[in-house]
NUMIFI-177102 format. One record per residue (C-alpha): residue number from 1; residue in one letter; z negated, x negated, y negated. Coordinates in steps of 0.2 Angstrom, whole numbers, plus 5000, padded with zeros to 4 digits. Layout:
<fitors>
NUM|a|Z|X|Y
...
</fitors>
This chain:
<fitors>
1|m|4379|5371|4660
2|i|4381|5351|4660
3|n|4377|5345|4641
4|k|4394|5338|4638
5|m|4389|5331|4621
6|h|4377|5320|4631
7|s|4392|5316|4641
8|r|4404|5310|4629
9|n|4388|5301|4620
10|c|4385|5290|4635
11|l|4403|5290|4641
12|m|4410|5269|4635
13|a|4426|5270|4631
14|l|4436|5267|4646
15|c|4451|5258|4636
16|g|4445|5239|4633
17|l|4432|5243|4645
18|l|4416|5232|4644
19|g|4405|5240|4655
20|l|4406|5257|4665
21|a|4393|5272|4666
22|f|4390|5278|4685
23|l|4385|5296|4686
24|a|4365|5295|4693
25|i|4365|5314|4699
26|p|4348|5324|4702
27|r|4355|5334|4719
28|m|4371|5338|4728
29|t|4377|5355|4733
30|d|4390|5363|4744
31|r|4395|5375|4729
32|p|4410|5371|4720
33|a|4412|5365|4705
34|r|4415|5376|4690
35|a|4427|5371|4677
36|a|4417|5368|4663
37|d|4406|5355|4674
38|v|4407|5338|4667
39|p|4394|5327|4678
40|v|4382|5317|4663
41|l|4384|5300|4662
42|q|4370|5287|4661
43|e|4366|5269|4656
44|p|4381|5255|4659
45|v|4377|5246|4676
46|l|4393|5240|4680
47|q|4402|5226|4672
48|a|4422|5225|4672
49|p|4431|5210|4669
50|s|4439|5208|4651
51|s|4455|5216|4648
52|a|4465|5198|4648
53|v|4458|5195|4664
54|e|4459|5209|4673
55|e|4478|5211|4669
56|q|4480|5193|4671
57|r|4474|5199|4692
58|i|4486|5213|4689
59|r|4500|5201|4685
60|q|4494|5191|4701
61|d|4494|5203|4713
62|i|4510|5212|4708
63|e|4518|5196|4709
64|f|4514|5191|4726
65|l|4516|5210|4733
66|a|4535|5210|4726
67|s|4538|5194|4728
68|d|4556|5190|4736
69|a|4545|5180|4752
70|l|4537|5198|4758
71|e|4556|5206|4760
72|g|4553|5223|4752
73|r|4539|5227|4765
74|d|4545|5237|4776
75|t|4535|5247|4786
76|g|4531|5235|4805
77|s|4540|5222|4795
78|p|4532|5203|4794
79|g|4532|5204|4776
80|m|4522|5221|4777
81|r|4510|5211|4789
82|e|4507|5199|4776
83|a|4502|5210|4762
84|a|4492|5221|4775
85|e|4483|5204|4776
86|f|4482|5201|4756
87|i|4476|5215|4755
88|l|4462|5215|4767
89|e|4457|5200|4761
90|q|4457|5208|4743
91|f|4444|5223|4749
92|r|4434|5209|4758
93|a|4431|5198|4740
94|a|4427|5214|4732
95|g|4413|5217|4744
96|l|4418|5234|4752
97|t|4416|5237|4769
98|f|4426|5244|4784
99|p|4424|5262|4796
100|a|4411|5257|4809
101|e|4426|5261|4821
102|l|4438|5251|4812
103|p|4430|5233|4811
104|d|4446|5225|4803
105|g|4451|5241|4790
106|i|4467|5243|4801
107|q|4471|5262|4806
108|r|4487|5260|4819
109|f|4498|5272|4823
110|s|4517|5270|4829
111|l|4533|5273|4824
112|s|4551|5270|4827
113|s|4559|5253|4820
114|l|4574|5255|4810
115|p|4585|5261|4822
116|e|4605|5253|4825
117|l|4622|5261|4829
118|g|4628|5261|4845
119|e|4644|5261|4854
120|q|4646|5277|4863
121|n|4642|5290|4849
122|l|4650|5308|4857
123|l|4654|5325|4851
124|r|4666|5340|4860
125|g|4664|5357|4860
126|q|4670|5371|4873
127|k|4678|5388|4870
128|a|4685|5394|4887
129|d|4700|5384|4889
130|e|4701|5376|4871
131|t|4691|5357|4870
132|l|4688|5349|4854
133|e|4682|5334|4851
134|w|4675|5325|4835
135|v|4677|5308|4828
136|i|4662|5297|4822
137|e|4659|5295|4804
138|r|4674|5306|4799
139|d|4666|5322|4806
140|y|4649|5316|4811
141|i|4636|5304|4813
142|p|4620|5303|4822
143|c|4604|5304|4811
144|s|4593|5288|4812
145|f|4577|5300|4813
146|g|4583|5306|4825
147|g|4581|5304|4846
148|a|4595|5294|4857
149|g|4601|5304|4870
150|e|4615|5316|4878
151|f|4615|5335|4877
152|s|4625|5349|4883
153|a|4622|5367|4877
154|p|4626|5383|4868
155|v|4622|5384|4851
156|v|4611|5394|4840
157|f|4614|5396|4820
158|c|4597|5396|4812
159|g|4602|5396|4794
160|y|4590|5385|4785
161|g|4580|5381|4800
162|i|4566|5389|4790
163|k|4551|5396|4799
164|d|4536|5403|4786
165|p|4523|5413|4790
166|e|4514|5415|4774
167|r|4531|5421|4763
168|a|4536|5431|4779
169|y|4552|5421|4782
170|n|4557|5416|4801
171|e|4574|5410|4803
172|f|4569|5407|4823
173|e|4564|5427|4825
174|g|4573|5435|4839
175|i|4581|5423|4845
176|d|4581|5412|4860
177|l|4583|5392|4855
178|k|4573|5385|4870
179|g|4586|5373|4880
180|k|4600|5377|4864
181|i|4608|5365|4851
182|a|4601|5371|4832
183|l|4615|5374|4820
184|i|4604|5373|4800
185|l|4610|5370|4784
186|r|4602|5359|4774
187|r|4591|5366|4758
188|v|4585|5381|4757
189|p|4590|5400|4753
190|g|4594|5407|4734
191|q|4600|5391|4726
192|t|4610|5405|4718
193|r|4595|5416|4710
194|p|4582|5405|4703
195|g|4565|5413|4702
196|t|4566|5419|4722
197|l|4556|5413|4737
198|y|4561|5394|4737
199|v|4569|5391|4722
200|q|4557|5391|4705
201|e|4565|5396|4689
202|n|4570|5381|4682
203|g|4581|5378|4698
204|n|4568|5368|4708
205|i|4569|5368|4725
206|d|4553|5369|4736
207|t|4556|5354|4748
208|n|4544|5356|4760
209|q|4555|5369|4768
210|a|4571|5358|4761
211|a|4564|5343|4771
212|l|4575|5336|4786
213|r|4563|5332|4795
214|t|4550|5350|4792
215|k|4567|5359|4799
216|l|4570|5346|4815
217|t|4550|5350|4819
218|n|4552|5368|4816
219|a|4570|5369|4829
220|r|4563|5357|4842
221|e|4545|5368|4843
222|q|4556|5382|4846
223|g|4564|5373|4861
224|a|4578|5362|4854
225|v|4588|5348|4864
226|a|4596|5345|4849
227|v|4601|5349|4829
228|l|4616|5348|4820
229|f|4612|5347|4801
230|v|4627|5351|4787
231|n|4627|5352|4769
232|d|4624|5370|4760
233|v|4639|5377|4752
234|f|4626|5377|4734
235|s|4625|5358|4736
236|t|4643|5354|4737
237|r|4652|5366|4724
238|e|4658|5353|4713
239|g|4658|5336|4724
240|k|4664|5330|4741
241|d|4654|5336|4757
242|e|4649|5317|4763
243|l|4639|5313|4779
244|l|4622|5305|4777
245|e|4624|5286|4779
246|f|4618|5280|4796
247|g|4598|5277|4790
248|y|4595|5290|4779
249|g|4578|5295|4782
250|g|4572|5281|4792
251|g|4569|5280|4811
252|a|4560|5294|4821
253|a|4544|5298|4823
254|g|4538|5297|4842
255|k|4548|5302|4853
256|q|4561|5314|4845
257|i|4580|5325|4852
258|p|4595|5320|4845
259|v|4601|5323|4828
260|l|4618|5326|4820
261|h|4625|5328|4802
262|i|4642|5337|4805
263|t|4653|5342|4790
264|q|4657|5358|4783
265|k|4674|5360|4793
266|v|4668|5355|4810
267|a|4651|5368|4807
268|s|4664|5382|4800
269|g|4674|5378|4815
270|l|4661|5382|4827
271|l|4654|5398|4817
272|q|4673|5406|4817
273|r|4673|5402|4834
274|g|4656|5408|4840
275|l|4653|5421|4827
276|g|4670|5424|4817
277|l|4662|5419|4802
278|s|4667|5406|4792
279|l|4653|5395|4783
280|e|4656|5402|4766
281|d|4657|5417|4774
282|i|4637|5416|4782
283|d|4632|5409|4766
284|r|4637|5422|4754
285|m|4627|5432|4767
286|i|4613|5424|4764
287|e|4613|5421|4747
288|t|4615|5440|4745
289|e|4601|5448|4756
290|l|4589|5432|4756
291|k|4587|5439|4774
292|p|4590|5427|4789
293|a|4605|5429|4798
294|s|4601|5418|4816
295|a|4613|5421|4830
296|e|4620|5413|4842
297|l|4637|5406|4846
298|q|4645|5419|4857
299|g|4655|5406|4872
300|l|4652|5389|4863
301|t|4647|5373|4873
302|l|4646|5357|4864
303|s|4641|5343|4872
304|g|4636|5325|4865
305|k|4628|5310|4864
306|a|4618|5299|4851
307|d|4618|5283|4856
308|l|4604|5273|4846
309|k|4594|5257|4848
310|l|4577|5262|4846
311|d|4560|5251|4848
312|l|4544|5255|4842
313|t|4533|5247|4830
314|e|4514|5248|4822
315|g|4510|5255|4807
316|q|4495|5248|4799
317|n|4485|5259|4786
318|l|4473|5249|4779
319|i|4453|5256|4775
320|a|4439|5251|4764
321|v|4423|5259|4761
322|l|4409|5263|4748
323|e|4397|5271|4757
324|p|4384|5282|4750
325|s|4366|5281|4744
326|d|4360|5293|4758
327|p|4368|5289|4775
328|a|4366|5305|4778
329|i|4379|5311|4765
330|q|4395|5313|4775
331|e|4406|5319|4759
332|t|4422|5306|4757
333|i|4431|5304|4745
334|v|4448|5296|4745
335|v|4457|5285|4733
336|g|4476|5280|4742
337|a|4491|5270|4737
338|h|4507|5269|4748
339|y|4508|5249|4751
340|d|4525|5248|4760
341|h|4543|5249|4752
342|v|4561|5251|4760
343|g|4564|5232|4763
344|w|4582|5226|4762
345|g|4589|5243|4758
346|r|4593|5249|4777
347|y|4586|5263|4772
348|g|4581|5274|4756
349|s|4589|5263|4744
350|l|4598|5271|4731
351|a|4610|5255|4729
352|p|4621|5261|4744
353|g|4630|5246|4752
354|t|4619|5232|4743
355|h|4612|5221|4755
356|a|4599|5214|4746
357|i|4579|5213|4746
358|h|4569|5228|4738
359|n|4552|5222|4731
360|g|4546|5239|4725
361|a|4534|5233|4710
362|d|4535|5249|4705
363|d|4538|5257|4721
364|n|4523|5253|4726
365|a|4515|5237|4722
366|s|4509|5245|4705
367|g|4499|5258|4712
368|t|4490|5247|4726
369|t|4486|5233|4713
370|a|4476|5248|4704
371|v|4469|5252|4721
372|l|4465|5233|4723
373|a|4457|5233|4705
374|l|4447|5249|4706
375|a|4439|5240|4720
376|r|4435|5225|4711
377|r|4428|5236|4698
378|l|4417|5245|4710
379|k|4410|5230|4718
380|g|4390|5230|4722
381|l|4390|5249|4721
382|s|4392|5250|4738
383|g|4375|5260|4744
384|t|4370|5268|4726
385|l|4382|5282|4724
386|p|4381|5299|4730
387|r|4396|5301|4739
388|r|4407|5289|4752
389|v|4422|5280|4740
390|v|4436|5276|4753
391|l|4451|5266|4748
392|i|4468|5268|4758
393|c|4483|5258|4756
394|f|4496|5269|4766
395|a|4508|5262|4778
396|g|4526|5271|4781
397|e|4526|5283|4763
398|e|4544|5280|4762
399|r|4547|5284|4782
400|g|4542|5302|4777
401|l|4525|5301|4774
402|m|4519|5295|4791
403|g|4504|5285|4786
404|s|4494|5299|4778
405|k|4500|5310|4789
406|h|4496|5301|4802
407|y|4476|5299|4794
408|v|4476|5318|4791
409|s|4478|5320|4809
410|a|4466|5307|4816
411|p|4456|5305|4799
412|v|4442|5290|4801
413|y|4429|5303|4789
414|p|4431|5322|4792
415|l|4441|5331|4782
416|e|4431|5345|4782
417|q|4418|5332|4770
418|t|4435|5324|4760
419|v|4430|5333|4744
420|a|4446|5326|4735
421|m|4459|5315|4736
422|i|4468|5304|4721
423|n|4484|5297|4723
424|l|4493|5281|4717
425|d|4512|5281|4715
426|m|4524|5271|4704
427|v|4509|5269|4690
428|g|4517|5250|4684
429|r|4530|5257|4671
430|m|4518|5265|4657
431|t|4528|5267|4640
432|d|4523|5277|4625
433|e|4505|5277|4632
434|k|4510|5291|4643
435|v|4504|5297|4661
436|t|4508|5311|4671
437|v|4495|5320|4682
438|f|4501|5329|4696
439|g|4488|5343|4705
440|v|4478|5348|4689
441|g|4477|5366|4696
442|s|4473|5359|4713
443|s|4454|5361|4705
444|d|4447|5369|4693
445|v|4437|5352|4689
446|w|4452|5342|4685
447|k|4456|5351|4668
448|p|4438|5349|4659
449|w|4437|5330|4669
450|l|4454|5325|4661
451|d|4452|5331|4643
452|e|4436|5321|4643
453|l|4443|5305|4649
454|e|4461|5308|4640
455|q|4448|5305|4623
456|r|4441|5288|4630
457|t|4454|5282|4636
458|e|4466|5286|4622
459|l|4480|5291|4633
460|n|4495|5305|4632
461|f|4492|5315|4648
462|f|4507|5325|4654
463|r|4496|5339|4666
464|e|4508|5345|4679
465|k|4497|5359|4689
466|k|4509|5358|4707
467|a|4501|5348|4719
468|f|4513|5349|4732
469|g|4526|5333|4731
470|p|4534|5317|4740
471|s|4519|5307|4739
472|d|4505|5307|4749
473|h|4493|5318|4741
474|a|4503|5330|4747
475|s|4498|5327|4766
476|f|4480|5329|4762
477|y|4484|5344|4752
478|e|4491|5352|4766
479|k|4474|5350|4772
480|q|4465|5360|4759
481|i|4462|5345|4749
482|p|4459|5346|4730
483|v|4472|5331|4723
484|l|4477|5322|4709
485|h|4492|5310|4710
486|l|4494|5296|4692
487|f|4513|5290|4690
488|t|4523|5283|4674
489|g|4537|5290|4679
490|l|4555|5287|4686
491|h|4567|5273|4680
492|e|4586|5264|4683
493|h|4576|5252|4695
494|y|4570|5266|4708
495|h|4575|5260|4725
496|r|4584|5249|4719
497|p|4585|5230|4721
498|h|4580|5227|4703
499|d|4563|5235|4705
500|d|4555|5217|4700
501|a|4537|5213|4695
502|d|4545|5207|4678
503|k|4546|5224|4672
504|i|4529|5229|4673
505|n|4516|5234|4662
506|e|4500|5224|4668
507|q|4490|5234|4653
508|g|4498|5250|4658
509|i|4491|5247|4674
510|r|4475|5244|4669
511|r|4472|5257|4659
512|i|4477|5269|4672
513|v|4461|5260|4682
514|d|4453|5265|4668
515|l|4458|5283|4672
516|l|4455|5281|4690
517|t|4436|5273|4688
518|g|4432|5286|4677
519|l|4439|5302|4689
520|t|4431|5293|4703
521|l|4413|5291|4698
522|y|4415|5311|4693
523|l|4419|5313|4709
524|a|4405|5301|4717
525|n|4393|5312|4706
526|a|4397|5330|4702
527|p|4383|5339|4708
528|e|4395|5347|4717
529|r|4410|5345|4726
530|p|4428|5353|4718
531|n|4434|5370|4724
532|y|4450|5368|4731
533|i|4467|5382|4722
534|e|4480|5385|4733
535|n|4500|5382|4725
536|k|4514|5384|4738
537|q|4525|5376|4722
538|w|4532|5362|4727
539|i|4541|5349|4712
540|r|4554|5337|4712
541|v|4548|5322|4703
542|g|4566|5315|4702
543|n|4569|5332|4691
544|h|4553|5331|4683
545|a|4551|5327|4664
546|g|4537|5334|4650
547|g|4525|5329|4637
548|r|4530|5318|4623
549|a|4546|5313|4619
550|y|4553|5296|4625
551|f|4552|5284|4612
552|g|4550|5269|4624
553|i|4535|5257|4616
554|t|4520|5250|4623
555|p|4508|5248|4609
556|d|4500|5228|4609
557|l|4481|5232|4609
558|t|4474|5215|4604
559|y|4481|5218|4585
560|a|4465|5225|4574
561|g|4477|5228|4559
562|a|4488|5241|4550
563|g|4499|5248|4559
564|f|4507|5251|4578
565|q|4511|5233|4582
566|i|4524|5232|4598
567|l|4520|5222|4616
568|l|4533|5228|4625
569|i|4549|5238|4622
570|e|4558|5249|4638
571|p|4574|5244|4642
572|n|4589|5255|4636
573|s|4573|5264|4627
574|p|4577|5272|4611
575|a|4566|5259|4604
576|a|4579|5248|4610
577|h|4594|5256|4604
578|a|4586|5256|4588
579|g|4587|5236|4587
580|l|4565|5235|4588
581|e|4557|5223|4597
582|p|4543|5216|4603
583|g|4530|5209|4590
584|d|4537|5222|4577
585|r|4525|5231|4569
586|i|4527|5248|4563
587|v|4519|5256|4546
588|a|4528|5269|4541
589|l|4536|5284|4551
590|n|4546|5298|4544
591|g|4539|5293|4525
592|q|4521|5293|4532
593|d|4508|5277|4533
594|v|4506|5272|4550
595|a|4487|5266|4550
596|t|4484|5266|4569
597|r|4493|5271|4585
598|v|4486|5288|4583
599|d|4497|5290|4567
600|l|4510|5287|4575
601|w|4507|5297|4590
602|k|4504|5313|4578
603|i|4521|5311|4572
604|v|4531|5308|4587
605|d|4522|5324|4596
606|a|4528|5335|4581
607|a|4545|5330|4586
608|r|4558|5336|4598
609|p|4571|5326|4609
610|k|4587|5320|4600
611|e|4575|5324|4582
612|v|4579|5307|4572
613|l|4562|5299|4565
614|k|4563|5286|4551
615|l|4554|5270|4553
616|q|4549|5257|4541
617|v|4544|5239|4551
618|h|4538|5222|4547
619|r|4544|5207|4559
620|g|4538|5192|4555
621|d|4540|5190|4534
622|t|4554|5203|4533
623|t|4551|5224|4528
624|f|4566|5231|4535
625|s|4571|5252|4538
626|c|4578|5259|4554
627|k|4579|5277|4562
628|v|4577|5281|4581
629|e|4581|5296|4590
630|l|4570|5301|4602
631|g|4574|5304|4621
632|k|4569|5317|4633
633|p|4553|5318|4641
634|r|4551|5304|4655
</fitors>
């Protein structure tokens, strides 16, 4: 067994990093790593920049990538290409090389540019002598992620469009969809029954099976010539049955069949005419039995046209590499982050109707900047590590993980030799020294390594075992590769025009790079590759929160005196509502002295959301008392 105490004595504190130890390992094997393995660290060999210098560089990178000049870095846009040139130049400056098959560092793939809605859209129905015709934007809307073209065919109701052999749930079994139109419900069955196949006890749904693109792929593989989506009954129980905004979901991934979103009124009319059941009737049947209820609608034909003006554009994954010490060794670690965002917000914006640049400072200039910072820290280690380290900045994440999906379908380095993937997505808004780590359950090695690094970085990890989620690590996990995803939480500026550089916590990014560097070097030097653990549960990041109750403060790590000196206050946080300001020094909390950051966090960690804490605060030459009501974890 690895001597863990020796490891602790040799690993330098990554917080306030002056040097990094890299891990020298006598041999590598194909045996999966044990849960207790923490690699032994030898003497520091890698000099990292000072905290102030590194944070300044992080700030500069964020300000460039999230500048208005890049117009939101939409995949295929001029701003995206300018961002790519900048990233590749940083890789070169850090001494990284590019793969032999990609001498310019660019892995290219095709995707549709954002389509325009034409004027010749049509949807009609025919049942015996009855002719039906519907109105665009009132009764239906073409979906931008579908294809353009005409269709005329019978209709088959396909439930929720799920094909899941692992859980023996197949809504395409026993029906003939070839040359026909699929009518599919959104989301998943069982939403009124938490703890069933696709709904967790807490109500979170399986977002992979709920994804419209997943349903579309399933229908297309069964031979459908078009797909009609309709809102499920559960999700509209308290609100209006609204059509998707055109542009939702981005453009099509290559050649695609027409896809329309229709209202529940239209769908219910079709089902009544073809099956003698309303939408509510058939939804109730599925919810009660949790069994497929797919069937062809009798005597009914639909014809229509999706008039979309489509052009192909080029996505560019950016790939740099540190080669291993032994060229014969092919084992590879991938560290990645997507560098695209949503441009002017035509798709993916949570500020509908707003025509403005969405700069995406946190999403995901922050993760991209962390990858660049890691590249600089690893400078000079090419040819010295036992495993290859590959850094990838993905395009097309906001279009449905298209860049990472392309990579795993056409890997530059064999997937069977890819031992792990670490993903960084939205790591720029750290508060309360907390980091959420997804995927801890994807391998036994993560827990002991994170235990070690949590002590050394002095961060607070909220650990989530589930690994499936809406970011690029999911593409690798689907290929049975252990993953981690680092994340600092959602906020009110997510996918809105105000996700700007001035709101980024560069100290927080630097400390995440401390964590990232430790994980990367552990992976590069561990004697055995991490084992893979399968967990098919998905987590919805929007509903995810846990760990430390929300305070909303960032410490000034340069302060050496007694107390907790505040560097940053998160807007609209409990700390902001309490009237605290940057520069304030908390010296007591609930009557207990606060001599260090550790003292404060011990008290906060023992408290619950909505609990009120009493603070004693120094501000300049004055001392005052105030109260703060802690919020729900973020």
